[in-house]
N, C-alpha and C positions, 0 to 999 in steps of 0.2 A: 950912895945907897947904904942901907944898914947892913953891916957884916953878918949880923945874926939872921937877917932875913935871907940873905944869899945862902948861908949855910943850911937853912931849913929847906930851901928849894932844891939844893944839891942832894940832901938826904931823901927828899921825896922822889927825885928822879932816879936815884940809885935803887930805892925800894921798887919803883915801877919796873926798872930793868930786871931786877931780881925776880919780881913776880912774873914778868913776861918770859924770862928764861926758865923759870920754874914751870910755868904753864906749857912752854914749848917742850920742855923735858918730859913733863907729864903726858902731853899729847903724843910725843914721840914714843914714850914707853907704852902708852895705851894702843897706839896704831900697830905696833909689832904683833901682838897676839891676834888682832883682827885679821891682819894679812895672813898670818899663819893659819888661822881658822879657815879663811877663804881658800887658801892654797890647799889645805887638807880636804875641804869640801870639793874643790875642783878635781883634786886627785881621786877622791872617792867617786865622783861622777864619771871621770875618765875610766876608772877601774870598772865601774858598773857598766859603762858603755862597752868596754872591751869584753867584760864577762857576758853581757847580753849578746854581743856579736858572736862570741864563742858558743853561747847557748843556741843562738839561731843556726850557726853552722852545724852544731851537733844535732839539732832537731832536723835540719835538712838531710844530714847524713843518715840519721835514724830513719827518716821517711824513705830515703833511697834504699837503705838496707832492708826496710820492711817490704817495699815493693819487690825488691829482688828476691826476698824470702818467699813472698806470696807467689811470684812467678816461678821460682824454683819448685815450690810445692805443687803447683799446677803441672809443671813438667814431670815431676816425679809421679804424680797421679796418672798422667798420660802414659808415661813409660811403664808403670805397673800394669795398666790395662793392655798396652801393646805387648808386654812380656807375657802376660797371661794368655793372650791370643796366640802368640808364637809358641808358647808351651803346649797349648792344645793342638796346634798344627804339628808340632814335633811329635807329640804323642800319637797323633793319627798317622803320621809318616812312619813312625817306628812300628806301628801295628801293620801298616801296609807292607813294610819291609819284612816283617815276620811272616806275613801271608805269602809274600813272594818267595821267601826262603822255603816255606813249606811246598809251594807250587813247584819250585825248581827241583826240590828233592823228589817230587812225584813225577817229574818229566821223564826221567830215565825209565821209571816203571811203565809210564804211559807209552813211551816209544817201544818198549819191549812188547807191549800188547798190541799196538797199532800195526806193526809190521806183519805179524802173522795174520791179523785180520785183513790187511790189504791183500796178501797173497790168496787168502780164501775167497775174497771178493772177486779177484781176477779169475780164479779158477771157476767160480760160479758163473761169472759173466760169459766166459768162453763156452761153458756147457749150455748156457741159455741160448746163445747165438746159434750154436750148432743144432739145437733141438727146436728152435723157433721157426716160424714161417720164414722161408728163405728169400726174403726181400733184401736188396742191397747187401748181399752176402760179402762181396769183396771189401766194401767200405767198412762194414762192421767187424770183419775178421782182422783187417789192418789195424783198426782201433785197439782190438784186444792184443794184437802182437806188439803194438806201440807200448802198451802198459807193461807187458811182460819184459820188453827190452829195457824199460826205464827202471824197473824194480831193483836192478843191480847197479845202477849208476851212482857213483860216489858224489857227483856234483849236485845231486838233487836231495833235498831234505825229505825226511819221512813225511812231514806235513804236506809237501808238494806232491809226493807220490800218491798220498791218500786223496788229495784234492783232485788229481787227474782221474782216479778211479771213480770218485763221486760224480765227476763231470760226465764220464762215460755212462754211468747208470742213469743220469738225468736225461741224456740223449736217447737212450733206449726207452725210457719212460715216455718221452715225447712222441716216439713213433706210434704208440698205441692211441694217440689222441688226434692224429691227423690223417688226411687222405692226400695221396700224391700220385703223380704219374712220372715214369721215367722209362728210358729205353734200355734194352738188354737183349740177351739171346736165350732161346729155349730149344732143347732137343725135341723135335716133333717127328715121330716115326723114324728115328735114326738120323735125322738131318737137323743141324742147327739152323734156326731161323731167327731173323731179327724181328723183334716184337716190341709192342708198347705195353708196359706193365701198368696195372691199376691196383693201388693198395688202399684198402679201407681199414685204417688202424691195423690191428692184428686179427680182425674179423674175417677179411677176405683178401686174397691175392689173385688177380686175374691177369690174363694176357690176351692180346689180339695181334695177329700178324699185321705187317705194314699194309698189306692189300685188303685187310679186314675180312679175309675169307675164313680164317681159322681163329677160334677163341677157345680159351681154356681157363680152368680154375685149379688152385692148389688144394689137394686133399690132405689136410694135416694128419688125419688119422692114419692114412696109408702112406703118407709122405711121398706123394707122387702127383703129377699133373693129370688132369682129367679133361678131355675135350668136351666142349659144350655144343648144344644144338645151335648152330649159327643163326637159324631163322628166329629162334626165341630170344637169344641174348645179344645178337650182333649190334643192333641199334642202341640197346641199353648200355652196352660197354662203350660204344663210341661216344655216347652222351656223357657217361661218367668220366671218360678221359678228358673231354672238353671242360667239364666242371672242375676237375682237378687242376687243369691248366688255367683256370679262371677265364675261360673263353665262353662259358655259358653260366646261367644262373642255377642255383641249387634247386633240385627237383626230386620228386619221389621216383625211384628207379627200381625195376625188378631185376635183382642180381642173385646169383646162386650163393647163398650164405648158409653155412652149416648151422643147424639149430643148436643152442647151448645144451649141455648135458648136466644133469644134476650130479652134484658131488656128494658122495656118501661118506 
């Protein structure tokens, strides 16, 4: 083979190897920036993803804080309303306390006035019982004595003593509205006799002996007993006693009742 031809083939092969090496170097040099660019892009994407995750977390936290803030505002509004209501109640209680303080201050003055009034009322009641129609005298006088004994008791309050006096007045007031029958004794012609009393309020007080033979009526003007005509009033008094005992129905009766006098 021709030596010149062989030398030419070797030169061509060397050129191709040089070209291939050159291309490989060029490709290798060109590939590095691309990979770097891709790496930078991927890093940016990762950073963006991390940033977005942080943004999402911050957004969630912000929403949570916002809800807590709204809830706290509602609670504050509710507490303000509640506090305003409590303040009004406190103002009212303070006013009541001031009123109570004023009342307590006046209690001593009232007690000083009530006790003399109670004493005067007991004295007035005693006089009234002594001057009134003499029915249930023992019971009524014992009630007055009970009040007089209690007035000096230290274990009873002034209010309780006054209440007892009012109760006694109430009982006396009720006597004027009712009719009743009860047993007792009357001095008739110097002899005490057992009798049945018939009381018509404070209008009339009559008696009739157990044998129904003697009847009488109390004369308030002369403060003495007056005998009655037994033939005229005997049956009427007997029937009135039965009515008072609820043994007979109410009826019109002829009884000796003093006529009212005009007060000048």
